[in-house]
C-alpha positions in Angstrom: -36.2 21.7 65.0 -37.1 18.7 62.9 -39.8 20.8 60.7 -36.9 23.5 60.1 -34.5 21.1 59.0 -37.3 19.3 56.7 -38.1 22.7 55.3 -34.5 23.8 54.6 -34.0 20.4 52.7 -37.0 21.0 50.8 -36.1 24.6 49.9 -32.4 23.0 48.7 -33.9 20.8 46.7 -36.4 22.8 45.0 -33.5 25.3 44.3 -31.4 22.9 42.8 -34.2 21.4 40.6 -35.2 24.8 39.5 -31.3 25.4 38.5 -31.6 22.3 36.6 -34.6 23.1 34.6 -33.1 26.6 33.7 -29.8 25.0 32.6 -31.7 22.7 30.4 -34.1 25.3 29.0 -30.6 27.3 27.9 -29.4 24.1 26.7 -32.3 23.3 24.5 -32.3 26.8 23.0 -28.5 26.2 22.1 -29.4 23.1 20.4 -32.5 24.7 18.5 -29.9 27.4 17.3 -27.4 24.9 16.4 -30.0 23.3 14.4 -31.2 26.2 12.4 -27.7 27.2 11.6 -26.9 23.6 10.5 -30.0 23.8 8.3 -29.0 27.1 6.9 -25.8 25.9 5.9 -26.8 22.7 4.5 -29.2 24.9 2.1 -26.5 27.5 1.4 -23.9 24.6 0.5 -26.3 23.1 -1.9 -27.3 26.2 -3.7 -23.5 27.4 -4.0 -22.6 23.9 -5.2 -25.4 23.6 -7.7 -24.5 27.2 -9.1 -21.0 26.5 -9.4 -21.7 23.3 -11.0 -23.7 24.9 -13.7 -21.3 27.6 -14.2 -18.5 25.5 -14.7 -20.4 23.1 -17.2 -21.9 25.9 -19.3 -18.5 27.7 -19.4 -17.1 24.8 -21.3 -16.4 25.8 -24.8 -17.6 22.4 -26.6 -20.7 21.9 -24.6 -23.4 23.3 -26.9 -21.6 21.5 -30.2 -23.0 18.1 -30.8 -21.0 17.4 -34.0 
């Protein structure tokens, strides 16, 4: 009887720990995905800002006139 209760509690605890580990794995996967998307957005923002800055600067009519 006592051994059955102990085994039942051990099964409950192991299932609970296994479930927490699975949730933690999913959470880590989402954190990694968010980090990748964040870096991608940073690179895209930097490239687009640079391109539009150069386009704006070089489209000025008097930029190359040094009189």
